[in-house]
BANURO-906392 format. One record per atom (N, C-alpha, C, O): x, y, z; residue in three letters. Coordinates in steps of 0.001 Angstrom, whole numbers, padded with zeros to 6 digits, always signed. Atoms other than C-alpha are relative to their C-alpha. Example, Ala and Ser with C-alpha at 12.3 -4.5 7.8 and 13.67 -1.06 7.14 Angstrom:
<recs>
+000890-001190+000000Ala
+012300-004500+007800Ala
+000900+001200+000000Ala
+001936+001181+000665Ala
-000820-001190-000060Ser
+013670-001060+007140Ser
-000770+001090+000730Ser
-000261+002198+000899Ser
</recs>
This chain:
<recs>
+000971-000154+001356Unk
+103478+010600-042591Unk
+000193+001199-000715Unk
+000281+002272-000118Unk
-000198-001019+000730Unk
+103943+012727-045297Unk
-001263+000960-000484Unk
-002433+000584-000562Unk
+001335-000546+000163Unk
+101734+015265-046183Unk
-000901-000284-001420Unk
-002007+000240-001553Unk
+001015+000322+001040Unk
+100317+013907-049535Unk
-000589-001214+000201Unk
-001389-001632-000636Unk
+000377+001261-000405Unk
+099717+010559-047588Unk
-001152+000266+000800Unk
-002053-000553+000979Unk
+001263-000279-001041Unk
+097343+012502-045163Unk
-001492-000187-000868Unk
-001819+000442-001875Unk
+001404+000573+000701Unk
+093732+010781-046086Unk
-000752+000192+001282Unk
-000294-000178+002363Unk
+001171+000309-000852Unk
+090545+011301-044105Unk
-000740-001037-000301Unk
-001437-001079-001314Unk
+000752+001193+000545Unk
+089156+007949-043920Unk
-001488-000040+000151Unk
-002121+000405+001109Unk
+001407+000202-000038Unk
+085702+007022-044970Unk
-000645-001351+000468Unk
-000142-002377+000009Unk
+000213+001358-000341Unk
+083745+004195-043265Unk
-001308-000135-000225Unk
-001911+000799-000754Unk
+001316+000450+000581Unk
+080393+002327-043682Unk
-001032+000571+000893Unk
-002201+000691+000525Unk
+000951-000523-000789Unk
+078847+003789-040782Unk
+000124+001590+000358Unk
+001236+002103+000479Unk
-000233-001337-000139Unk
+077897+007528-040107Unk
+000195+000448+000986Unk
-000407-000118+001898Unk
-000426-000491-001369Unk
+079252+009460-037412Unk
-000794+001147+000304Unk
-001366+001734-000615Unk
+000624-001022-000478Unk
+077710+012098-035200Unk
+001099+000864+000860Unk
+001854+000412+001721Unk
-000949-000914-000513Unk
+079650+015323-034309Unk
-000748+000511+001001Unk
-001817+001094+000815Unk
+001043-000339-000867Unk
+078595+015901-030902Unk
+000520+001625+000608Unk
-000173+002263+001400Unk
-000185-001253-000591Unk
+080559+019247-030212Unk
+001084+000788-001032Unk
+002230+000401-001259Unk
-000639-001074+000871Unk
+081708+022174-032618Unk
-000589+001048+000328Unk
-001417+001253+001216Unk
+000389-001320-000242Unk
+081439+025577-033218Unk
+000006+000823-001257Unk
+000904+001586-001613Unk
+000244+000063+001482Unk
+079939+026044-036652Unk
+000119+001511-000370Unk
+000703+001912-001377Unk
-000053-001189+000259Unk
+079383+029680-036196Unk
+000898+000969+000089Unk
+000712+002170-000110Unk
-001127-000719+000581Unk
+082875+030555-036236Unk
+000660+000159-001083Unk
+001577+000956-001283Unk
-000260-000146+001211Unk
+083186+029849-039483Unk
-000378+001131-000490Unk
-001190+001775+000174Unk
+000282-000920+000762Unk
+083025+032466-042065Unk
-001412-000637-000768Unk
-001639-001814-001049Unk
+001509+000449+000470Unk
+079374+032406-043499Unk
+000262-000865-001373Unk
-000390-001886-001590Unk
+000064+000609+001367Unk
+080529+031391-047112Unk
+000830-001489+000187Unk
+000792-002313-000727Unk
-000694+001291-000109Unk
+082796+028344-045567Unk
-001240-000954+000424Unk
-001077-002172+000351Unk
+000882+001283-000654Unk
+079522+026604-044077Unk
-000306-000752-001184Unk
+000319-001812-001160Unk
+000446+000840+001089Unk
+078063+025135-047370Unk
+001209-000961-000390Unk
+000963-002157-000549Unk
-001031+000750+000260Unk
+081514+023871-048169Unk
+000348-000988+001013Unk
+000614-002134+000651Unk
-000115+000885-001109Unk
+082007+022364-044662Unk
-000834-001032+000067Unk
-000401-002179+000173Unk
+001080+000894+000028Unk
+078693+020738-044681Unk
+000317-001236-001213Unk
+000366-002450-001017Unk
-000124+001031+001283Unk
+079277+019018-048140Unk
+001473-001071+000418Unk
+001462-002289+000240Unk
-001029+000719-000554Unk
+082607+017767-046769Unk
-000433-000948+001002Unk
-000112-002132+000903Unk
+000649+001087-001110Unk
+080784+016184-043651Unk
-000645-001189-000653Unk
-000591-002370-000307Unk
+000791+000927+000572Unk
+078649+014689-046014Unk
+000809-000933-000730Unk
+000525-002127-000625Unk
-000803+001041+000555Unk
+081433+013142-048179Unk
+000720-000849+000838Unk
+001279-001827+000342Unk
-000990+000590-000918Unk
+083238+011996-044857Unk
-000889-000816+000960Unk
-000471-001545+001861Unk
+001137+001075-000917Unk
+079911+010338-043308Unk
-000147+000656+001516Unk
-000315+000013+002552Unk
+000678-000550-001354Unk
+079191+012987-040565Unk
-001110+000616-000349Unk
-001175+001680-000965Unk
+001255-000400+000625Unk
+075615+013111-041014Unk
-000589+000675+000908Unk
-001503+001320+000396Unk
+000658-001082-001095Unk
+074471+015082-037590Unk
+001381+000867+000663Unk
+002514+000462+000920Unk
-000922-000936-000577Unk
+076307+017896-036239Unk
-000804+001030+001187Unk
-001877+001604+000999Unk
+000397-000630-001182Unk
+075864+019602-032740Unk
+000852+001335+000068Unk
+002058+001262+000299Unk
-000983-001213-000142Unk
+077187+023148-032696Unk
-000621+000954+001304Unk
-001816+001130+001541Unk
+000076-000147-001280Unk
+077671+024814-029335Unk
-000047+001125+000281Unk
+000820+001859-000194Unk
-000017-001635-000469Unk
+076775+028046-027847Unk
+000607+000270+001255Unk
+000214-000398+002211Unk
-000507-000181-000692Unk
+079097+029664-025658Unk
-000072+001378+000910Unk
+000431+001470+002030Unk
-000088-001271-000621Unk
+078402+033364-024804Unk
-001460+000519-000517Unk
-001999+000132-001554Unk
+001116-000767+000593Unk
+075223+035715-024881Unk
+000060+000420-001480Unk
-000939+000659-002160Unk
+000023-000590+001436Unk
+076492+036790-028213Unk
-000377-000688-001112Unk
-000720-000166-002172Unk
+000191+001074+001010Unk
+075997+033558-030047Unk
-001279-000790+000370Unk
-001491-001697-000435Unk
+001076+000906-000312Unk
+072828+031948-028474Unk
-000644+000033-001259Unk
-000788-000961-001970Unk
+000963-000046+001403Unk
+070724+033486-031490Unk
+000831-000853-001139Unk
+000226-001632-001874Unk
-000732+000539+001277Unk
+073599+032273-033998Unk
-000139-001331+000100Unk
-000352-001955-000939Unk
+000218+001487+000039Unk
+073319+028851-032857Unk
-001410-000185-000292Unk
-001699-000685-001379Unk
+001581+000194+000457Unk
+069533+028758-032906Unk
-000044+000015-001295Unk
-000239-001102-001775Unk
+000072-000136+001181Unk
+069552+029964-036310Unk
+000600-001006-001014Unk
+000074-001611-001949Unk
-000730+001549+000542Unk
+072104+027421-037404Unk
-000843-001005+000087Unk
-001023-001666-000936Unk
+000271+001319+000035Unk
+070292+024743-036156Unk
-001520+000035-000731Unk
-002085-000984-001128Unk
+001461+000193+000571Unk
+066794+025849-037554Unk
+000177+000012-001293Unk
-000738-000554-001891Unk
-000025-000143+001376Unk
+068117+026584-041120Unk
+000814-001132-000762Unk
+001005-001230-001974Unk
-000493+001456+000546Unk
+069814+023242-041494Unk
-000601-001148+000532Unk
-000997-001131+001697Unk
+000476+001252-000548Unk
+068593+019649-041257Unk
+001068-000775+000616Unk
+000815-001615+001479Unk
-001159+000819-000793Unk
+071820+018261-040191Unk
+000599+000787+000990Unk
+001561+000308+001590Unk
-000697-000742-001148Unk
+072676+021030-037748Unk
-000938+000046+001375Unk
-002039+000596+001403Unk
+000773-000410-001351Unk
+071497+020907-034042Unk
+000925+000978+001068Unk
+002088+001256+000775Unk
-000547-000859-000695Unk
+072426+023167-031193Unk
-000074-000078+001484Unk
-000462-001119+002015Unk
+000159+000033-001410Unk
+072584+024226-027507Unk
+000215+001367+000238Unk
+000672+002255-000482Unk
+000192-001392-000512Unk
+072082+026975-025320Unk
+000694+000048+001298Unk
+000216-000671+002175Unk
-000768-000511-001176Unk
+074539+028214-022564Unk
+001087+000846-000027Unk
+001483+001200-001138Unk
-001042-000878-000240Unk
+077393+030449-021093Unk
+001213-000747+000382Unk
+001189-001342+001459Unk
-001167+000784-000163Unk
+080879+028866-021319Unk
+000712+001066+001259Unk
+000587+002291+001265Unk
-000676-000514-001261Unk
+082950+029709-017874Unk
+000845+001435-000461Unk
+001077+002367+000309Unk
-000947-001263+000247Unk
+085100+032350-019892Unk
-000938+001137-000223Unk
-000512+002291-000278Unk
+000754-001165-000140Unk
+082153+034363-020102Unk
-001065+000236+000976Unk
-002117+000872+000906Unk
+000745+000112-001301Unk
+080822+033901-017027Unk
-000449+001314+000751Unk
-001373+001423+001557Unk
+000061-001323-000591Unk
+081079+037395-016083Unk
-001300+001044-000613Unk
-001770+002090-000166Unk
+000883-000648+000991Unk
+078590+038304-018860Unk
-001435-000363+000184Unk
-002407+000273-000222Unk
+001421+000523-000210Unk
+075749+036077-017660Unk
-000924+000893+000787Unk
-000371+001385+001770Unk
+001023-000680-000766Unk
+072647+037961-016264Unk
-001415-000612-000060Unk
-001668-001530-000841Unk
+001243+000551-000175Unk
+069130+037287-015364Unk
-000642-000186-001314Unk
-001299-001192-001583Unk
+000867-000040+000856Unk
+067825+038167-018391Unk
+000675-001343-001379Unk
-000021-001802-002285Unk
-000511+000889+000696Unk
+070373+035622-020224Unk
-000376-001388+000399Unk
-000623-002352-000325Unk
+000816+001353-000372Unk
+069189+032986-018049Unk
-001287-000445-000639Unk
-001595-001580-001003Unk
+001505+000360+000775Unk
+065620+033436-019537Unk
+000257-000399-001375Unk
-000390-001375-001756Unk
-000233+000244+001316Unk
+066976+033372-023127Unk
+000275-001360+000018Unk
-000282-002061-000827Unk
-000588+001326+000273Unk
+068714+030101-022448Unk
-001298-000804+000271Unk
-001543-001765-000458Unk
+001306+000793-000580Unk
+065402+028786-020755Unk
-000890-000130-001181Unk
-001433-001145-001618Unk
+001011+000123+001437Unk
+063452+029806-023824Unk
+000757-000734-000957Unk
+000245-001646-001607Unk
-000742+000486+001059Unk
+065998+028888-025949Unk
-000007-001772-000093Unk
-000064-002466-001108Unk
-000232+001594-000184Unk
+066281+025203-024783Unk
-001674-000570-000677Unk
-001644-001657-001254Unk
+001182+000333+000347Unk
+062525+024776-025752Unk
-000217-000228-001476Unk
-001269-000669-001938Unk
+000310+000008+001736Unk
+063075+024872-029685Unk
+000514-001644-000276Unk
+001492-002139+000285Unk
-000233+001395+000474Unk
+063138+021276-031201Unk
+001332-000149-000590Unk
+001727-001301-000770Unk
-001438+000370+000603Unk
+066644+021711-032715Unk
+001088+000199+001196Unk
+002294+000036+001010Unk
-001157-000190-000965Unk
+068344+022454-029361Unk
-000280-001040+000966Unk
-001411-001289+001383Unk
-000022+001237-000375Unk
+069404+019428-027591Unk
+000493-000084+001469Unk
+000390-001096+002162Unk
-000596+000041-001630Unk
+071030+020458-024100Unk
+000729+001507+000275Unk
+001197+002359-000480Unk
-000633-001546-000752Unk
+072267+023416-021823Unk
+001757-000423-000106Unk
+002418-001378+000302Unk
-001661+000094+000055Unk
+075985+024073-022705Unk
+000395+000847-001188Unk
-000329+001131-002143Unk
-001052+000522-000852Unk
+078783+024785-022827Unk
+000194+000681+001286Unk
+000449+001882+001379Unk
-000003-000652-001485Unk
+078862+025372-019143Unk
+001154-000663+000812Unk
+001613-001723+000387Unk
-000798+000526-001049Unk
+081260+024680-016261Unk
+001085+000892+000470Unk
+000813+002088+000571Unk
-001115-000643-000760Unk
+084528+025846-014761Unk
+001451+000052-000566Unk
+002026-001010-000799Unk
-001613+000180+000676Unk
+088130+026764-016204Unk
+000552+001199+000729Unk
+000355+002410+000620Unk
-001223-000574-000886Unk
+090774+027685-013693Unk
+001408+000249-000679Unk
+002374+000827-000181Unk
-001323-000093+000652Unk
+093400+027478-016227Unk
+000406+001505-000615Unk
+001484+002096-000562Unk
-000079-001416+000683Unk
+092635+030784-018117Unk
-000275+001087+001031Unk
+000228+002210+001072Unk
+000795-000948-000883Unk
+090693+032289-015396Unk
-000499+001370-000699Unk
-000101+002481-000349Unk
+000511-000965+001053Unk
+088972+034441-017943Unk
-001188+000737+000988Unk
-001643+001848+000716Unk
+001197-000657-000866Unk
+086224+035157-015078Unk
+000393-000432+001324Unk
+001063-001445+001523Unk
-000039+000442-000983Unk
+086150+035213-011690Unk
-000270-001220+000797Unk
-001470-001492+000839Unk
+000194+001585-000319Unk
+086325+031745-010046Unk
-001616-000019+000726Unk
-002352-000928+000340Unk
+001140+000010-000749Unk
+083112+032526-007716Unk
-000840+000079-000929Unk
-001501-000940-001132Unk
+000842-000034+000864Unk
+081191+033735-010297Unk
-000150-001105-001221Unk
-001204-001285-001832Unk
+000000+001201+000844Unk
+082113+030811-012581Unk
-000834-000913+000608Unk
-001799-001394+000014Unk
+000640+000906-000569Unk
+080965+028681-010140Unk
-001564+000203+000419Unk
-002244-000809+000585Unk
+001021-000212+000071Unk
+077752+030487-009605Unk
-001082-000103-001340Unk
-002231-000536-001430Unk
+000472+000026+001803Unk
+076879+030801-013462Unk
-000120-001782-000123Unk
-001131-002457-000323Unk
+000177+001491-000091Unk
+077606+027208-013350Unk
-000956-000814+000433Unk
-001384-001752-000239Unk
+000808+000611-000690Unk
+075399+026112-010963Unk
-001566+000613-000509Unk
-002484-000183-000701Unk
+001304-000859+000674Unk
+072398+028609-012279Unk
-000453-000905-001190Unk
-001644-001181-001336Unk
+000045+000513+000944Unk
+072910+026714-015300Unk
-000515-001503-000022Unk
-001390-001957-000760Unk
+000309+001394-000187Unk
+072861+023104-014110Unk
-001533-000037+000468Unk
-002234-001023+000238Unk
+001292+000143-000604Unk
+069522+024147-012314Unk
-001062+000175-001069Unk
-002173-000340-000942Unk
+000618-000254+001384Unk
+068195+025325-015850Unk
-000205-001424-000427Unk
-001359-001835-000544Unk
+000332+001320+000655Unk
+068632+021830-017162Unk
-000672-000761+000937Unk
-001579-001489+000533Unk
+000683+001278-000514Unk
+067619+019831-014239Unk
-001809+000626+000173Unk
-002694-000191+000425Unk
+001484-000457-000208Unk
+064035+022270-014019Unk
-000258-000570-001538Unk
-001335-001157-001645Unk
+000571+000282+001489Unk
+063797+021470-017940Unk
+000463-001272-000746Unk
+000533-001266-001975Unk
-000199+001151+000171Unk
+064801+017865-018063Unk
+001141-000017-001111Unk
+001039-000827-002032Unk
-000890+000005+001351Unk
+067746+018579-020474Unk
+001603-000324+000629Unk
+002114+000221+001607Unk
-001477-000025-000242Unk
+071402+017273-020444Unk
+001018+001102-000312Unk
+000906+001981-001165Unk
-001177-001083-000009Unk
+074455+019280-020028Unk
+001211-000456-000978Unk
+001597-001607-001184Unk
-001630+000234+000298Unk
+077790+019794-021850Unk
+000740+000853+000738Unk
+000457+002038+000912Unk
-000702-000679-001161Unk
+080316+020677-019444Unk
+001646+000159-000607Unk
+002364-000652-001191Unk
-001358+000040+000351Unk
+083523+022079-020020Unk
+000910+000247+001501Unk
+000598+001101+002331Unk
-000753-000052-001283Unk
+086220+021552-017120Unk
+001482-000190-000249Unk
+002023-001120-000847Unk
-001242+000012+000416Unk
+089594+022600-017111Unk
+000975+000788+001404Unk
+000951+001968+001754Unk
-000580-000335-001305Unk
+091926+022610-013840Unk
-000585+000556+000979Unk
-000108+001419+001715Unk
+000963-000235-001090Unk
+088995+022783-011710Unk
-000557-001511+000570Unk
-001707-001701+000967Unk
+000631+001403-000433Unk
+088661+019054-010748Unk
-000783+000022+001374Unk
-001842-000604+001414Unk
+000557+000156-001368Unk
+087712+019522-006990Unk
-001224+000792-000085Unk
-002248+000150+000149Unk
+001111-000847+000269Unk
+085250+022231-007585Unk
-001171-000883-000760Unk
-002256-001220-000288Unk
+000842+000570+001021Unk
+083748+020510-010632Unk
-000518-001236+000768Unk
-001744-001274+000870Unk
+000582+001240-000682Unk
+083239+017157-008699Unk
-000956+000363+001007Unk
-002096-000093+000910Unk
+000961-000709-001120Unk
+081612+018956-005656Unk
-001145+000420-000684Unk
-002227-000014-000288Unk
+001358-000621+000364Unk
+079146+020818-007729Unk
-001023-001156-000589Unk
-002195-001389-000295Unk
+001075+001229+000313Unk
+078116+017670-009767Unk
-000508-000785+000650Unk
-001607-001290+000423Unk
+000963+001151-000693Unk
+077714+015392-007059Unk
-001181+000763+000629Unk
-002149+000117+001030Unk
+001249-000713-000786Unk
+075314+018204-005538Unk
-001106-000247-001184Unk
-002141-000817-000840Unk
+000943-000170+000993Unk
+073390+018459-008887Unk
-000290-001268-000807Unk
-001410-001270-001317Unk
-000063+000970+000589Unk
+073962+015080-010528Unk
-001444-000967+000328Unk
-002005-001460-000651Unk
+001022+000624-000383Unk
+071061+013297-008766Unk
-001547+000853-000452Unk
-002607+000227-000441Unk
+000838-000475+000567Unk
+068727+015945-010127Unk
-000082+000161-001539Unk
-001186+000359-002045Unk
-000664+000036+001350Unk
+070180+016012-013620Unk
-000651-001717-000538Unk
-000105-002820-000565Unk
+000652+001504+000421Unk
+067749+013174-014878Unk
+000625-000738-001309Unk
+000749-001952-001471Unk
-000767+000514+001405Unk
+069510+012987-018499Unk
+001416+000199+000005Unk
+002011+000011-001056Unk
-001201-000029-000211Unk
+072946+013660-016982Unk
+000776+000874-001113Unk
+000302+001962-001439Unk
-000650-000847+001312Unk
+075433+014959-019925Unk
+001132-000545-000325Unk
+001312-001759-000411Unk
-001302+000255+001015Unk
+078787+015110-021487Unk
+001261+000560+000789Unk
+001067+001768+000924Unk
-001141-001076-000205Unk
+082414+016379-019906Unk
+000644-000148-001272Unk
+001252-001163-001613Unk
-000548-000091+001457Unk
+083457+017398-023357Unk
+001419+000120+000223Unk
+001920+000459+001295Unk
-001512-000395+000090Unk
+087082+017592-024386Unk
+000563-000347+001424Unk
+001124+000465+002159Unk
-000729+000748-001483Unk
+088161+015275-021218Unk
+001529+000070+000070Unk
+002280-000679-000555Unk
-001482-000264-000331Unk
+091490+016431-020122Unk
+000301-000256+001448Unk
+001436-000591+001790Unk
-000158+000223-001378Unk
+091069+016083-016520Unk
+000616-001288+000861Unk
+000831-002351+000278Unk
-000415+001116-000495Unk
+092335+013817-013926Unk
-000962-001466+000104Unk
-002162-001615-000127Unk
+000831+001085+000103Unk
+091557+010295-013492Unk
-001324-000314+001109Unk
-002315-001022+000930Unk
+000846-000046-001092Unk
+089745+010748-010230Unk
-001578+000453-000501Unk
-002656-000077-000232Unk
+001137-000623+000520Unk
+087332+012990-012068Unk
-000772-000943-000692Unk
-001924-001288-000430Unk
+000534+000976+001292Unk
+086907+010604-015145Unk
-000692-001020+001056Unk
-001902-001112+000846Unk
+000738+001112-000675Unk
+085892+007769-012451Unk
-001185+000439+000444Unk
-002236-000013-000010Unk
+001187-000466-000498Unk
+083564+009672-010504Unk
-001170+000497-000955Unk
-002344+000237-000695Unk
+000961-000386+001221Unk
+081814+011281-013799Unk
-000689-001449-000082Unk
-001805-001692+000376Unk
+000516+001028+000569Unk
+081340+007988-015025Unk
-000828-000820+001105Unk
-001770-001555+000807Unk
+001040+000933-001016Unk
+079837+006402-011857Unk
-001372+000878+000120Unk
-002406+000282+000422Unk
+000897-000354-000008Unk
+077545+009004-011956Unk
-000899+000210-001198Unk
-001953+000845-001207Unk
+000737+000096+001337Unk
+076461+008514-015460Unk
-000052+000691-000986Unk
-000911+000643-001866Unk
-000533-001103+000974Unk
+078124+011211-017333Unk
+000797-000738-000991Unk
+001663-001517-000591Unk
-000874+000182+001372Unk
+079560+010483-021097Unk
+001450+000797+000485Unk
+001568+001560+001444Unk
-001231-000808+000029Unk
+083372+011636-021680Unk
-000044+000053-001408Unk
-000294-000898-002149Unk
-000256-000383+001384Unk
+083908+013551-024896Unk
+001449-000024-000194Unk
+002259+000488+000578Unk
-001456-000133+000532Unk
+087102+013002-026757Unk
+000048+000344-001456Unk
-000739-000105-002290Unk
-000273-000752+001023Unk
+088555+015053-029518Unk
+001384-000215-000628Unk
+001965-001298-000555Unk
-001318+000345+000782Unk
+091708+015465-031487Unk
+001241+000181+001006Unk
+002402+000016+000633Unk
-000885-000116-001034Unk
+093462+016130-028080Unk
+000668-001755+000104Unk
+001869-002008+000195Unk
-000680+001127-000173Unk
+093783+012289-027844Unk
+000921-000529-000799Unk
+001582-001523-000498Unk
-000973+000664+000800Unk
+095792+011841-030700Unk
+001309+000679+000189Unk
+002338+000221-000307Unk
-001448-000789-000037Unk
+098523+014338-029800Unk
+001043-000825+000880Unk
+000726-001464+001883Unk
-001128+000631-000702Unk
+102032+012991-028755Unk
-000161-000074+001519Unk
-000035-001099+002188Unk
-000134+000092-001688Unk
+101703+014077-025081Unk
-000939+000312+000648Unk
-000961+001117+001579Unk
+001383-000044-000639Unk
+098241+013623-024374Unk
-000314-001305+000566Unk
-001367-001881+000291Unk
-000107+001674-000424Unk
+098985+010120-022539Unk
-001217+000453+001183Unk
-001915-000479+001581Unk
+001075+000066-001203Unk
+096495+011482-019749Unk
-001374-000043-000253Unk
-002215-000520+000508Unk
+001370+000316+000557Unk
+093502+011751-021901Unk
+000167-001391-000611Unk
-000898-002006-000664Unk
+000113+001534+000461Unk
+094495+008250-023391Unk
-000230-000779+001237Unk
-000978-001756+001272Unk
+000202+000975-001289Unk
+094714+006946-019863Unk
-001505+000273+000296Unk
-002110-000755+000599Unk
+001447-000257-000052Unk
+090984+008651-019529Unk
-000763-001012-000628Unk
-001533-001819-000107Unk
+000743+000903+001104Unk
+089847+006910-022666Unk
+000012-001566+000569Unk
-000929-002355+000669Unk
-000412+001608-000478Unk
+091483+003596-021328Unk
-001175-000183+001259Unk
-001956-001133+001223Unk
+001019+000481-001014Unk
+089267+003627-018294Unk
-001683+000141-000164Unk
-002500-000169+000704Unk
+001256-000639+000101Unk
+086021+004967-019930Unk
-000635-001268-000731Unk
-000044-001641-001744Unk
+000509+000999+000852Unk
+083796+002028-021137Unk
-000878+000586-001559Unk
-001648+001538-001684Unk
+000614-000475+001140Unk
+082643+002396-024552Unk
-001418+000441-000397Unk
-001836+000955-001434Unk
+001468-000257+000102Unk
+079146+002736-023910Unk
+000036+001580+000787Unk
-001082+002076+000919Unk
-000092-001112-000416Unk
+080238+006110-022270Unk
+000834+001037-000744Unk
+001076+002173-000337Unk
-001075-000808+000770Unk
+082530+007442-024865Unk
-001115+000936-001176Unk
-002049+000466-001827Unk
+000661-000758+001210Unk
+081186+010383-027223Unk
+001306+000538-000798Unk
+002385+000672-000222Unk
-000766-000279+000861Unk
+083066+011505-030294Unk
-000259+001316-000376Unk
-001437+001603-000592Unk
+000130-001483+000262Unk
+083702+015334-031079Unk
+001392+000703-000712Unk
+002401+000001-000776Unk
-001138-000521+000464Unk
+086261+017787-032723Unk
-000056+001304+000584Unk
+000886+002023+000251Unk
-000067-001447-000615Unk
+085407+021066-030722Unk
+000944+000589-001144Unk
+002072+001003-000879Unk
-000429-000763+001017Unk
+086214+022430-034250Unk
-000439+001483+000197Unk
-001473+001629+000849Unk
-001272+000230+000873Unk
+087712+024885-035418Unk
+001209-000074+000973Unk
+002211+000492+000537Unk
-001141+000014-000736Unk
+090189+024205-032448Unk
+000312-001566+000031Unk
-000563-002429-000020Unk
-000400+001483-000756Unk
+092291+020908-031569Unk
-000094-000968-001350Unk
-000677-002050-001280Unk
+000057+001000+001202Unk
+092644+019320-035132Unk
+000641-001199+000335Unk
+001611-001022+001071Unk
-000595+001248-000376Unk
+093662+015765-034709Unk
+001102-000309-000903Unk
+001101+000348-001944Unk
-001032+000567+000721Unk
+096702+014073-036184Unk
-000717-000780-001095Unk
-001721-001450-000854Unk
-001188-000579+000206Unk
+097775+013990-038824Unk
-000228+001261-000699Unk
+000613+001452-001577Unk
+000272-001013+000648Unk
+096299+017288-040040Unk
+000232+001253+001253Unk
-000333+002346+001219Unk
-000034-001139-001349Unk
+097267+019349-036647Unk
+000772+001235-001194Unk
+001412+001032-002226Unk
-000463-000973+000707Unk
+098078+022915-037823Unk
-000934+000440-001026Unk
-000791+001553-001534Unk
+001095-000715+000664Unk
+095030+023229-039889Unk
-001002+000400+000618Unk
-001086-000088+001745Unk
+001045-000229-000816Unk
+091936+024767-038820Unk
-000781-001265-000122Unk
-000897-001942-001144Unk
+000665+001584+000122Unk
+089895+021653-037725Unk
-001490+000289-000097Unk
-001980+001329+000342Unk
+001468-000049+000322Unk
+086218+021008-038751Unk
-000533-001361-000075Unk
+000174-002276-000497Unk
+000341+001165-000020Unk
+083972+018270-038369Unk
+000132-001168-000766Unk
-000049-002276-000262Unk
-000391+001028+000752Unk
+084820+016245-041154Unk
+001330-000718+000255Unk
+001662-001648-000481Unk
-001030+000463-000298Unk
+087955+015467-039578Unk
-000323-001347+001030Unk
+000511-002206+001319Unk
+000289+000713-000938Unk
+085919+013448-037134Unk
+000403-001733-000175Unk
+000584-002485+000783Unk
-000168+001358+000205Unk
+086573+009967-038945Unk
+001435-000234+000448Unk
+001819-001383+000669Unk
-001681+000081-000587Unk
+090379+010549-037790Unk
-000125-000520+001483Unk
+000354-001547+001964Unk
+000164+000264-001313Unk
+089400+010640-034455Unk
-000872-001577+000450Unk
-000558-002300+001396Unk
+000582+001244-000302Unk
+087085+007641-034443Unk
+000812-001089-000298Unk
+000621-002157+000283Unk
-000853+001200+000307Unk
+089830+005507-036066Unk
+001235-000029+001189Unk
+001613-001142+001556Unk
-001046-000105-000983Unk
+092593+006512-033434Unk
-000892-000514+001296Unk
-000465-001504+001891Unk
+000904+000401-001249Unk
+089833+006092-030520Unk
-000293-001594-000214Unk
-000093-002418+000680Unk
+000183+001557-000029Unk
+088842+002600-032045Unk
+001244-001006+000133Unk
+001133-002164+000537Unk
-000985+000715-000208Unk
+092396+001550-032143Unk
+000523+000008+001374Unk
+001177-000935+001820Unk
-000496+000279-001272Unk
+093086+002510-028710Unk
-000878-000869+000922Unk
-000444-001463+001909Unk
+001064+001018-000552Unk
+089977+000611-027619Unk
+000179-001609-000564Unk
-000466-002497-000006Unk
-000361+001286+000652Unk
+091280-002552-029788Unk
-001508-000570-000588Unk
-001996-001693-000458Unk
+001305+000654+000649Unk
+088038-002830-031572Unk
-000339+000770-001617Unk
+000137+001859-001937Unk
+000112-000279+001246Unk
+086722-002567-035272Unk
-000298+001414+000186Unk
-000648+001723+001325Unk
+000279-001298-000040Unk
+086211+001120-035965Unk
-001543+000379-000586Unk
-001989+001504-000358Unk
+001503+000240+000289Unk
+082504+000440-037475Unk
-000747-000238+001079Unk
-001811+000368+001203Unk
+000251+000337-001348Unk
+081912-001013-034129Unk
-000224+001188+000981Unk
-001272+001478+001559Unk
-000100-001163-000945Unk
+082967+001950-032138Unk
-000906+001110-000612Unk
-001714+001719+000088Unk
+001231-001006+000313Unk
+080989+004307-034390Unk
-001378-000387+000231Unk
-002253+000442+000482Unk
+001661+000417-000072Unk
+077766+002377-034160Unk
-000255+000386+001573Unk
-001179+001134+001891Unk
+000206-000284-001306Unk
+078211+002467-030317Unk
-000077+001271+000445Unk
-000860+001540+001356Unk
-000214-001230-000355Unk
+079173+005970-030113Unk
-001172+000925-000402Unk
-001579+001927+000186Unk
+001223-000733+000480Unk
+076288+007001-032244Unk
-001158-000215+000841Unk
-001959+000693+001064Unk
+000954+000347-000854Unk
+074038+005104-030004Unk
+000077+000684+001250Unk
-001020+000953+001740Unk
-000236-000758-001103Unk
+075533+006960-026896Unk
-000456+001540-000538Unk
-001311+002096+000151Unk
+000745-001319+000114Unk
+074782+010457-028587Unk
-001240+000069-000062Unk
-001825+000956+000558Unk
+001513-000162-000053Unk
+071265+009658-029448Unk
-000597-000422+000967Unk
-001818-000265+000974Unk
+000808+000281-001281Unk
+070492+008296-026090Unk
+000121+001319+000603Unk
-000850+001890+001097Unk
-000133-001198-000831Unk
+072125+011397-024690Unk
-000649+001170-000249Unk
-001174+001853+000630Unk
+000483-001421+000743Unk
+071010+014293-027041Unk
-001339-000040-000425Unk
-002108+000918-000347Unk
+001556-000038+000553Unk
+067788+012984-028549Unk
-000903-000789+000798Unk
-002125-000857+000662Unk
+001211+000811-000683Unk
+066562+010661-026025Unk
-000252-001450-000341Unk
-001058-002094+000329Unk
+000500+000991+000889Unk
+066439+007699-028228Unk
+000726-001437+000550Unk
+000494-002503-000019Unk
</recs>
């Protein structure tokens, strides 16, 4: 595909962006990004907290714009910054009307930016916050399948609203077990990458009733726009690819994944 033929599709149905990081944009970029989201049919955006430094930024973004919602949580990369005071801030933050989940939380043994035992402890503490407050979770899992599965099997019964394993790149066994426990799997631009057969295999076994669409912007820009900074308005490209993989009309896929997002995050 030549550069001039790269086109973001526009569909009849509006799409929900379930995972991005809007606070990573320069402040003057946000209005243009939101305008393009409107142009390409992305009408709800969930921006994700990852560190003590951006909990309040996410809350402010969600409170200041009617199309933006947020989460509160500490990413495994930032686990060593977690304190009891941060836990209190998360627990207070999720009481806001515009905050939908505890996340991004989880385990990352690929980069090992934080001690693994600390990652597990911080993950469990935040899962407990979600359990205690009847909130869903947004989970990051990379190269940590065994520990992730063990922890989720312990906490899932108390997670009444379950959650999503976002940017799913783990093994089929974890996919199957998470689906059995009632979690959703989130798929983003990685599913369009040439060497991502493992992600497409996971998508194949995931019922459409448990699929969520996301971009993880500003990272993981989908084909054919890979190389550019990612943004939520590229979500239609992911929707089209996932629909093709599922061999179903794209508008039908968008309707179903929208219903999934509304059920998980808004309890509708």
